[in-house]
C-alpha positions in Angstrom: 11.0 -9.8 -21.6 7.7 -10.3 -19.8 5.8 -7.4 -18.4 6.2 -6.7 -14.7 2.8 -6.6 -13.0 2.8 -4.1 -10.2 0.4 -4.6 -7.4 -0.1 -2.1 -4.6 -1.4 -3.2 -1.2 -3.1 -0.2 0.3 -5.5 0.9 3.0 -5.8 2.0 6.6 -3.3 1.0 9.2 -3.6 -2.4 10.9 -5.4 -4.1 8.0 -2.7 -6.7 7.2 -0.9 -5.0 4.3 2.6 -6.1 5.4 1.6 -9.7 6.1 -0.3 -10.1 2.9 2.5 -8.5 0.8 5.0 -11.0 2.3 2.6 -14.0 1.8 1.8 -13.0 -1.8 5.4 -12.5 -2.7 6.3 -15.9 -1.3 3.5 -17.6 -3.1 4.4 -16.0 -6.5 8.1 -16.4 -5.9 8.9 -12.8 -6.3 9.7 -9.7 -4.2 7.8 -7.1 -2.3 8.7 -3.6 -1.3 8.4 -3.0 2.5 6.7 0.1 3.9 9.4 2.7 4.0 7.5 4.8 6.6 8.0 2.0 9.2 11.8 2.0 8.7 11.9 5.8 8.8 9.8 6.1 11.9 11.6 3.4 13.8 14.8 5.4 13.3 13.2 8.6 14.6 11.5 6.9 17.6 8.1 7.5 16.0 8.5 11.3 15.9 7.8 13.1 12.6 6.5 16.3 11.1 4.9 17.4 7.8 8.3 17.6 6.1 9.1 14.1 7.1 6.2 12.8 5.0 7.9 14.0 1.8 11.1 12.2 2.8 9.1 9.1 3.5 7.3 9.4 0.1 10.6 9.8 -1.7 12.1 6.9 0.2 9.1 4.6 -0.7 9.5 5.5 -4.4 13.3 4.9 -4.3 12.8 1.6 -2.6 10.3 0.4 -5.2 12.5 1.5 -8.1 15.5 -0.4 -6.5 13.5 -3.6 -6.2 11.7 -3.5 -9.6 14.5 -4.9 -11.7 14.9 -7.9 -9.4 11.3 -8.9 -9.2 9.9 -12.0 -11.1 6.8 -11.2 -13.1 5.0 -9.5 -10.2 6.1 -6.8 -7.7 4.1 -6.2 -4.5 4.3 -2.9 -2.8 3.4 -2.7 0.9 1.9 0.8 0.7 2.3 3.5 -1.9 1.8 7.2 -2.3 -1.9 7.2 -1.7 -1.3 6.0 1.9 1.1 8.9 2.4 -1.3 11.4 0.8 -4.2 10.4 3.1 -1.9 10.3 6.1 -0.7 13.8 5.4 -4.2 15.2 4.8 -5.6 13.6 7.9 -2.7 14.5 10.1 -1.7 17.9 8.8 -4.7 19.0 6.6 -2.5 19.3 3.5 -0.2 17.2 1.2 3.0 18.2 -0.5 2.7 18.8 -4.2 5.5 16.3 -5.0 3.4 13.6 -3.4 0.3 14.6 -5.3 2.2 14.8 -8.6 3.9 11.4 -8.2 0.7 9.8 -7.0 -0.9 10.7 -10.3 2.1 9.1 -12.1 2.0 5.8 -10.2 1.6 2.8 -12.6 0.1 -0.1 -10.7 -1.8 -2.7 -12.5 -3.9 -3.4 -9.5 -4.6 -1.9 -6.0 -5.7 -4.3 -3.3 -7.6 -2.2 -0.8 -7.5 -3.9 2.6 -10.8 -4.0 4.4 -11.0 -3.0 8.1 -12.5 -6.3 9.1 -9.4 -7.3 11.0 -9.2 -6.1 14.6 -7.0 -3.1 15.1 -3.8 -4.1 16.8 -1.7 -1.8 18.9 1.7 -0.7 17.5 3.5 2.3 18.8 3.7 3.6 15.2 0.0 3.5 14.6 -2.3 6.5 15.3 -5.9 5.9 14.2 -7.8 3.2 16.0 -10.9 5.3 16.3 -11.7 6.4 12.7 -11.1 3.2 10.6 -14.4 3.4 8.8 -13.8 7.0 7.8 -10.3 6.2 6.6 -11.5 3.1 4.6 -14.2 5.1 2.9 -11.6 7.8 2.2 -9.2 5.3 0.5 -12.1 3.9 -1.5 -13.2 7.4 -2.6 -9.6 8.4 -3.6 -9.1 5.2 -5.6 -12.3 5.8 -7.5 -11.3 9.4 -8.1 -7.9 8.2 -9.5 -9.8 5.9 -11.8 -7.5 2.9 -11.0 -8.2 -0.8 -11.0 -8.8 -1.8 -7.4 -10.4 -4.6 -5.5 -11.4 -4.7 -1.8 -9.9 -7.6 0.0 -11.7 -9.0 3.1 -11.5 -11.9 5.4 -9.2 -13.3 8.1 -6.0 -15.3 7.6 -6.1 -17.8 4.8 -9.4 -16.4 3.6 -7.9 -13.0 3.0 -4.9 -14.5 1.2 -7.1 -16.7 -1.0 -9.3 -13.8 -2.0 -6.2 -11.7 -2.9 -4.7 -14.6 -4.8 -7.9 -15.1 -6.8 -8.0 -11.5 -7.8 -4.4 -11.5 -8.9 -4.8 -14.8 -10.8 -7.7 -13.3 -12.7 -5.7 -10.2 -13.5 -2.8 -12.3 -14.8 -5.1 -14.3 -17.0 -6.6 -11.2 -18.5 -3.3 -9.4 -19.0 -1.2 -12.2 -20.5 
């Protein structure tokens, strides 16, 4: 059996994570794991508290584990536990130890950090239009601290897709 390459699409809100996840999964004829937080928050009319973030984190991990056996060679995850950790720390000033522990155990072959070069788009579930630069630098710093393989993805539309595809194709050549 071939190794499953796991790629996390991460970064601040309104940076095209969901769209890129779908496009990449379509291009590589595989599956992607949607952002569990969006589903959860839509069911709660956007209301949440600190304890809900643990439920969201566990739901994200469960969703990924459910999709993994069905994926073809690559699995794309539209968000992962770093997103929830940063969200929790920025919103509540703390992060649940379960999220911290499982973040350290994540096993992605590559993180694609979405740049903030796309305009912020309103969505009733989004909260941070003002501090995008701070959040982007926070993601970058946390990825470096974790010591993981990551690349910053920039550009608009097809340019963003092609940049991500190029990085993934290079990874696949190196790892196979």
